[in-house]
N, C-alpha and C positions, 0 to 999 in steps of 0.2 A: 504494500500500500504506500503510495507516494506521500510526501509531506503535505502537498496541497490538499489531497483528499482527507488526510487526518485533520488538518486545520479546519477544513470545511465542515467535517462531521462534528468536531468539538464546538465550532461556532453555532451550529444548528442545535446541539444539545444545550448549550448555554442559553440560547434564546428561548428554548422550550422551558427550561427551569425558571427563567425570569417571567415568562408568561404565566406559568403555573403559580408562582408566588403572587403575581399581580391579581390573578383570579381569586386566590385564597383571601387576599386583603379585601377585595371587593365583596366577597361573600361574608366575611366577618363584619364589615361595616353594615351590611344589610341584615345581620342577625342570623345568618345561615351558616352551615358547615359544608365543607367540600364533599361530604358524603351524600348530601341531598341530591336526589335524582331529579331529572326534568319532570317526571310524572308527579313527584311530590310537590314540586313548585307549581305545576299546573293545577293540581287539586287545591292548593292553598290559595291560588289567585282566582278561583272561580267564585264570583259573588252570588250568583244564583238569581232566579226569577223573582223570588221574594224581595230581594234587595231593591230591584228596579221598580217593583210595585210600590214599595215604601217610598222611594224617591219620587215617583209620579204623584203620590198623595201629598207629599211634603211640598213639592213644587206647586201643585194645584192650590193648596191651602195658603201658601205664601203669596201666590198671585192674587187670591181673593183678599188677603189681608192688605196688600199694597193698593189694590184698585177698588176696594169696596165702595168708596164714595162715588165712583163713576159707573158702577154696575147698575143695570136696570132693575133694582129691587126697592122695596118700600123703605121709607124713612124709619130707622130703628127706634127713634124717640117719639114717633107719632102715636099719641094716645087715641084709642077708639078707632084704630085701623079696621078692626073687626069687633065682634062681640067678645066679652070677657071669657077667657078659657075655652075658646072654640077649638074643636078637634082639627087635625090636619085636613086640608082641602086643597082644591086646585088654586084657589085664591091665596091661601096661606099654607104653604107646603108643610111647615112645622107647627101650624096652629097659632094661637095667640095666647098671651099671658093674662094675668089678672086685670091689667089695665087695657087690654085689647091691642097690645103692640105685637107686631109680627115677629114671631120667634125665629123664623128663618133669617130674616134680615139682621136681627140682633146677634144671631150666631155667627153670621159672616163678619159683621163689624167687630164682634168680640174677639175674633182671631187677631185683630190688630194689636190690642194691648197684651194679650196672652203671649203671642209670639215675640213681640217687642221686648217684653220683660225677660222672657227666656233667652232670647238672643243676646241682649245687652248684658245680662247677668253673667252668662258663660264667657263672653268675650272679655269682660272685666276680670273675671277669675283667671282666664288663660293668660292675659297680659301681665297682670300684677303677680299672681301666684307663679306663673311660669318664669318670669324674670327673676323673682326672688329665689326660686328653687334652683335655677341654673347657676346663679351667682354663688349661692350657698354651697352647691355641690362642686363647683370648680375651685373656689378659693379656700373653702373649708375653714378650719381654725375658729376664731372668735365670731366671724361673720356667720358661719354655719351654725354655731351655737345660738347666736341671737335670733337668726331667722327661724331655726328649729323651735326655739322657745315660743315665738309668736305663733307659729303654726299649731303647736300643741295647745296653746291657750285658746285659740279659735276653735279647735276640735273639742276641747274640754268644756267650753261654755255652751250651755244648751242653745241649740240653733233657734228654736221657736221663741225662747225668751229674748234672745238677742234681736230677732226680727221684730218682736212686739215692742221692745225698748226703743229701737230706732224709728219705726214707723209711727209709734205713739208720740214720740218727742218732736219729730220734724213733720213738716207738711207731707201729706200722702200723695205726692205727685208721681208721675211715671218715672222720673229720674231717681227719686228717693227709694221707691219700691224696687227698682232694678238694681240700684247700688246695694240695697240691703241684702238681696238674694245673691248678688255678686260677691259680697264680702264673705258669705258663707261658702262660696266655691273656691276661695283663694287657697285655703289650707289643703284640701284634697289634691287640687291641681299642682300646687307648689311641692308637695311631698312626692308626687309622681315625677315631676320635672327634676327634683333633686336626686331621686333614686336613679333615674335614667342618666343624669349627668355623671354621677359617681361611677356608673358602669362604663360609659363611653370615654370618660377622661383617662382611663387606664389602657385604652386600645392603642394599637400600633400607629395608626395614622395621626393620633394626637401627639404621641411621643415623637414621631418624625417631624411634625410641624414645630415642636419645641426645639428640636435639634437644629432645624433650618433657621431658627431665629425669629419665628413668627411671634408677634405680640399677643398679649392676652385677649385683647378685643377681637383680633382676627381669628384666633383659635375658637373663641366662643361663637362668633357669628358664622364663620365659614366651615368649621369642623363639627362643633357640638350641636348648634341649633338645628341644622337639617335633620340630625338623627333624633334629637329630643322632641322635635315637633311631631314626629310620626305617632308616638304613643299619646301625646297630648291631643293631637287631632282626632285620634280614635275616641278620645274621651269627650269631645265637643258635643256630639249629638246626644250621648248619654246624659251629659250634664245639662243640656238644654231641656231634655225631657223632665229631669228633676226640677228645674227652675219653673217650668210651666205648671207642674203640680204644686210647687211651693206657692205660686201666686194664687192658685185656687184655695190653698189652705189659709192664706192671709185674708182672702175674701170672706171665708166663713167666720173669721174673727172680726170682720168689719174694718180691716186694716189694708185693703187693697187700694188701688188708685181711686181717689175721691172724685165726686162729681156725677151728676145724672147722665152726662154725655159720655162718661168713661165706662164703656161697656167691655166686660171681659167674660170669659167662660165661667170663671169662678163666681163672679157676681150674679150671673144668670142662674147658676145652679142654686145659689142662696135664695134668689127670688122665687124659685120653684120648689123650695124645700119646706114650705108651709104644709100643715096637716091637710088643709082643704085641697091644695094643689096635688099633693101626693095621693090623695084618695080619688079625686075626680078629674084631675088634669095632669096626669103623669108626664105628658109630652113637654110640659114647660121646662122641666129639669132634665128629662131623659135625652132630648136631642143635643143639648150642650154637653151632657155627660158622654154621649156616644162620640161626638166629634172630638172631644178632648181625649177620650180613650184611644181612638184610632190614631190620632196624631202622636200621642205619647208612645203607643205601640210601634208606630213607624219609626220614630226617632230611636227608640231602644233597639229595634231590629237592625236598622241601617247602621247604627253605631257599633253594634256587636259584629256585624259582617265586616265592617271596615277594620275592626280590631283583628279579626281572623285573617283578613286579606293581607295586612301588613305584618302578621305574625307577632303582634304585640303581646309579650309575656308579662306575667305578674312579676314585679321587681320588688325586692325587699326595701323597706324604708330605713 
C-alpha cells in the first residue's frame, strides 16, 4: 500500500471520527443519546390527530375572543334580549339568563377576559420566573440562595390567600387580576428554569464556549436559553390552563375583574349558580362550564403533547 493511499485512508477515518463526535454533541444538546434509533425519534415526534384538534379549538376560541365585538351576535349586556331563563332556541342558541341576556353572546365575549388573564399571567410567570431561574442556576452561590428563598416563600404561602390579599387590597382591574395569577406562576416556572439551567450548564458545549472566551451574557443567551426555553415552552399551555381556572375561582369569591361590562366565564358560571337557575335553567351555567372545560382540556392536551414531542423530562429541583 502506497503512502498516498495510507494518508488518504487515515484522513477519511479522521473525518468520520470528527463527524461522529459532532453528531454525538448535537444529540446531547437535544437531550438524546447516540443509541436512539430513527424509529424512536419518529415515534417521539408524532403529535397525533388529537393535538391538531386541540389546536383548531384553541385557534377558533382565540379568534372569537379577538373579534367578538365585530361578530354578528347580540349585545352581551343587553337586558331583555329575550324572556328570563329561556331555553336554547334558534334565536338564542344558548338560551338567556335571569335578566334575559343572550348566553351565547356572553360566552363568546367572556372568552376575552378569561383568555387574556390566562395568557398574560403565564407570560409574566415565564418572563420573570424564567429569568430568575436561569440566572440563579448559572451563577449559583448567594444569588441562587436568595432566588431559591423567594421561590420557596411563594410556594409556601397559600396561593388562594395571596390572591385574595392582592385583589382585595388593589382595584380589581384586568391588569391586577392577571398580575396576581402571574405572581403565583413565577415560582413553579422559575424552579423548572433553574433545574434545566443546572443540567445544561455542565454540558460540553457550554464548557467549550467558556474555553473560547465567551462572556456570561453570550453563554446565557446563545447556549443556555435555547435549551431552557424548550421545557419552559412545554409548560406554557399547561400553565395557561391553570390560570384560566384560577380566574374562575376568583370569580366565585367575587374577586375577578370588576364591572358589569367585564364578562368572563367564571362570572357567568357564578351568575348561573343560583338555586333557581340550577333547578330550572341549567343552561345558564352549563354552557360557560362546557366551553371552559373544552378549552382547558385542549390546553392541557396540547401542552402535554408538546412536552412529549420535545422529550421534556422531569428534572430535579
